[in-house]
N, C-alpha and C positions, 0 to 999 in steps of 0.2 A: 532224831529219836535215839539219842545215846549211841550214834554210829551204827545202828541196826539198819540193814538193807530193807528196802520196800518188800514186804512179805507176799505181795500179790502179783500174780502173773498177768500179762496183758489180757484185755477182754477178747472175746471170741469174735471172729469175722461174721459178716452177714451170711455168707455161705454156710459156715459151720452151724450157726444158729438155725438156719432154714433146714439143714439136714437133721438136726436134733429134734426140732419141733415136729417135723414130718414123721420121724420115726416114733416119737412118743404118741403122736396122734393116731398112727396106725395101730399101736399096741393098746391104747386106752380109749380111743374115740373121744378124747377130751382135750380141751384147750388149756394151755398153760397160762397162769396168771401173767399179766403184763409186767409186774414187778420182777418176776423171775427172769424174763427176757432182758429187762434193764440191767439186772445184776450180772447176767452173763456177758452183756456188752461191756461192762466195767471190769469184771474180774473173771479170769479164766482158770482160777484155782490159786493155790498157795505154792510157794517154793519152799526151800528148807527152813526159811525163817518164818516161824509161826507166830501169830498174834491173836489173842482172844481175850475177851473180858469176862462175860458171865459164865462161859463154859471153857475152862482152861484146856489148852492143848487141842482144841478143836480146830482142825485145819480145813480150809475150803478145798474140796477135791477138784482135780481137773475133770472137766465135765465128761470127757470121753471115758475116763475111768469109771465114773458113776454109771454111765450107760452100759458099759461092758458088764458091770456087776449085775445090773438088773435084767438086761436083755439077752446077754450071751453067757450067763453064769454056767451053763452046762459045758459049753465048748471051752470056756476059759477057767474051768474049776481049778486045775493045777496051777495055772499061771497066777491067779489072783487069790488063791487060798479061800475059796468061797463056800466051804462046807456049811457054815452057819446059815449063809444066805440060801443055799440050795435046800436045806432042811426047812427053812422058814417060808420059802417062797411057794408054798403049797396052798395058801389061802384057806388053811384050816381054821376052825374056831379057836380063838385064843383062850387058853385055859388059865391065865393068870387072874389075879384079883385086881381089877382096874382101880377100885376104890383105895387101895393101899399104895398105888404107884407114886413115886417121887414126882413132884411138880404137877400133880394131876388132881386139883380140886374139882375140875369140871370133867370128870371121866366119861360122862354121858356123851361127849362130843367125839369120842374115838370109837370106831368100830372094833369089835373084838375079833380081830384077824391078825395074822402075822404080816410079813413083808409081801407086798403085791406090786404089780406093775404101776399101780396108782400112787405109790409112795416113793418119791424121787429122792435119793440121797444126794446131799450137796456139801456135807462136811463130815469129818470123822476125826477120831482121836488116836489113830494108829493101834488101837486095842480092840477093834471090832464094834465100837459104839458109834452110832451115826445120827446126824440130824437129817430129818426127812421132811419134804414138802408133801402134804397129804391132799391128794386129788379126789379122795373118796371118803369124806367125813359123814357123820351121821346126818347132819343137816347141811344142805347145799349152801346156806349162808356162811358156813365156816370153810368153804372151799379154799384151799391153799394154806391151811393152818400148819404150824410148825410143830413137829413132834420129835422126841428122842427115842431111839431104839437101843436098848441096853443088851448087847450081845451076850454078855456073861450070864445075865439073868433072864434072857429072852422075854423082855417086857417092853411096853411102850409107855411113853409119858407125854402129855400135852405141854408145850412150852409157850407158844405165842399164837395169836390169832392169824397172823400173816407175816410175810417177809418184812414189810415195812416196820411192823412192831418189833420184830426180832432185831433189825438193824438199828432201830432207834435206841434200844438198850445196848446193843453191841458198841455203837459209836459213843454213847455216853460213858461207857466203861473205859473206852480207849482215851477219850478226852480227859478223863479223870486220872489217867496214868495207871489204870488197873490192867497191866499188860504182862503177858508171858512171851518170851521169845526163845527160840531153840535153833541150834545148828547141830545137825547130827543127833547125838544122844545127850547133849548138854542143854539144860534148861535153866534160865535165869529169870527170876521175877523182877520186873521193873515197875516201880510205882511213882514215887515223888518226882515231880518235875519232868515227866515224860509225856510226849505227845506223839501221836501217830503221824507218819508222813502222808498218809492217804486215808481219808474217810471214804469208805466204799459205797455208802448209801446216803443220799441226801434227799429226804422226803420233802 
């Protein structure tokens, strides 16, 4: 892939996954989708070399960072600069106009709330915007849908029905060479003739 290093960290160990699923279960009393477990087994986050198709510069978070942000945001506020999360994680009624949100033609599938323990961040763009896995949809049949949290505008948007759908689009973009990579603050778009070294989801 044009000499670009593999952007993905090794998958998480069985013990790490057990620790995480137990913690999330205690906080939410809900089970995580099997596809999320499979993802964690394959990918433990991104290194400095970022790759993304449909959502540029979205980097997969290291999972422990995600959990610290959601479960220990008070204790780690200064360390992780979580002011926006701390303010949003109050489960207050969302006061935005869901019908006008980007990527959200089916706004009735999102609850009008901010960030909660049931919305698990798994990717970010280094600017406070996150992709979340939603464990608390309006309808249970949409359990595990993917949404975007826009920090600068404090709004939510529905992206995909589930992780499998998200990665199907992600991988198709990579296979087509629609790629961004970054090392430090340098970003270069790579399109023609490029292929990813690793497709992280194979449904």
